[in-house]
N, C-alpha and C positions, 0 to 999 in steps of 0.2 A: 366542557360539555362532552357527553358521550355520543358516539355515533348511534343513531336511533335503532338501527337494525341489530347491532351487536349489544348495545347497552340496555335495550328494553325488549327483551325477547317476547314479552306478552303483547307488545304492540302499543303500549300507552306511554306517553311522556308526561310525567307529573303524577299527581294523585288522581286516579280514576274515579274515586268516590266523591271528589270535590267538583267534578264536572257537572254541567247543567245544560240541557238541550236549549233552554231559552237564550243562552249566550251565543248560540250559533245562528239564530234566526236572522239578525240584521246582516251579517256577512253573506249568508246564503241568499237572502233576498237581493242584495246588491249584485252578487255574482250572476244570479239568474236574470235580473233585469238587464245586465250588460250583455249576456248571451242573446237575449231576445233582441236587443238593439243591433248587435252584430248580424244576426240572422235577417232582420228586417232590412238592413243596409245591403246585404248580399242579394236578397230577393228584389230589392229596388233596382240594383245595378243589372242583375241578370234574372229577369222574371222566368218562371217555368216555361219551357218550350223555346226559349231564346238561347242560342249557343254563343258564348263569348268569342271574339276574334281569336284566331289561332296565335297571333303574335303576343297576346296577353297571357297565354297559358303554357307556352313552350318556347324553347330556344331554337327549335327547328324552323326551317323555312318551308314555304308551300311547295317549293320545287324539290326539297330533300326527300330522300328515300331511306328507310331504315334497313333495307336489305342490301345496302351497298357493300 
């Protein structure tokens, strides 16, 4: 197998004329539905206007100072 960047300078792998947009619809729909699920879970855990606890987003302590 060739490395795609050097082996296919035009940017296509395989026959470009044999490609069909219909073959990408199901994988794209699955990817987008997964992204929607992830976004919904994030918004459920941290609704707009609610800040997560500091301990969940950093390794610094509340007493720590970054200008030490």
